[in-house]
C-alpha positions in Angstrom: 97.8 57.9 116.8 98.9 56.9 113.3 101.4 59.2 111.7 100.2 60.8 108.5 102.8 60.1 105.9 104.8 63.0 104.4 103.8 63.8 100.9 105.7 66.1 98.5 103.5 67.3 95.6 105.7 67.1 92.5 103.8 70.0 90.8 104.3 72.4 93.8 107.9 71.3 94.0 108.4 72.2 90.3 106.8 75.6 90.9 109.2 76.2 93.8 112.1 75.2 91.6 111.0 77.6 88.9 110.6 80.5 91.4 114.0 79.9 92.8 115.6 79.6 89.3 114.0 82.8 88.2 115.9 84.8 90.9 119.1 83.3 89.6 118.5 85.3 86.3 117.8 88.5 88.2 120.6 89.0 90.7 120.2 91.8 93.2 123.6 93.5 93.1 122.8 96.0 95.9 121.9 96.2 99.6 118.2 96.7 99.8 116.5 98.8 102.3 114.5 95.8 103.5 117.7 94.1 104.6 119.2 97.0 106.5 117.6 95.9 109.8 119.2 92.4 109.7 120.8 91.5 113.1 124.0 90.1 111.4 126.4 92.9 110.7 128.7 90.5 108.8 125.9 89.5 106.5 125.2 93.2 105.8 128.9 94.0 105.3 129.2 91.1 102.7 126.0 92.0 100.9 126.9 95.7 100.8 130.2 94.8 99.1 128.5 92.4 96.7 130.7 89.5 98.1 127.7 87.2 98.5 124.5 87.4 96.5 121.4 86.8 98.6 119.1 83.8 97.9 115.5 83.6 99.0 113.8 80.2 99.2 110.5 79.6 97.3 108.4 80.0 100.5 109.9 83.5 101.1 109.3 84.4 97.4 105.7 83.4 97.7 105.3 85.6 100.8 106.8 88.5 99.0 104.5 88.0 96.0 101.5 87.9 98.4 102.7 91.1 100.0 102.9 92.9 96.7 99.4 91.8 95.7 98.1 92.9 99.2 99.6 96.4 98.7 97.2 97.1 95.9 94.2 95.9 97.9 95.2 98.2 100.8 95.8 101.1 98.5 92.4 100.6 96.9 90.8 100.7 100.4 92.7 103.8 101.5 91.6 105.6 98.4 88.0 105.3 99.6 88.7 107.7 102.5 87.7 111.3 101.7 90.5 113.8 102.2 93.3 111.2 102.2 95.8 111.5 99.3 97.8 108.4 98.5 100.6 108.3 96.0 101.9 104.8 95.1 103.9 105.7 91.9 106.1 108.6 90.9 104.8 108.1 87.3 102.6 105.4 85.8 104.2 102.0 86.3 107.2 103.4 88.3 107.2 102.9 92.1 108.7 105.5 94.4 112.4 104.6 95.0 115.7 105.9 96.2 119.4 105.1 95.7 122.5 106.1 97.7 126.2 105.2 98.0 126.8 104.9 94.3 124.0 102.3 93.8 125.1 100.0 96.6 122.0 100.9 98.7 118.5 101.1 97.2 115.0 100.9 98.3 111.4 101.3 97.1 108.5 102.8 99.0 105.0 101.4 98.8 103.6 104.9 98.9 103.1 108.2 100.7 100.0 109.8 102.1 98.8 113.2 103.2 95.5 113.9 104.9 95.8 111.0 107.4 93.1 111.4 110.0 95.3 111.0 113.0 97.9 113.4 111.6 
């Protein structure tokens, strides 16, 4: 079988470079709740002490972006259920969040619900 040649799309490559450069301008100077389950204790220790700033490749950034967009879709569907109360913001435009250990550890919640049928 003939091998299909590899092809790198220069436009998509430029998009990836822009996404990765964007995170350079917005450093995350804390250990995020999403990282706390990492299997590497050394990586967590270094991140917690701001020794090494994390870097997410473009493919990961796209998946995160897709997830954020999907959250709204799921929230809209959940709001169709009678008796279920979903809160996704503590005030308009501000997501539920927490902070501990002098700002070294932070996290955001996608929402909270009451009236869940199986509760």
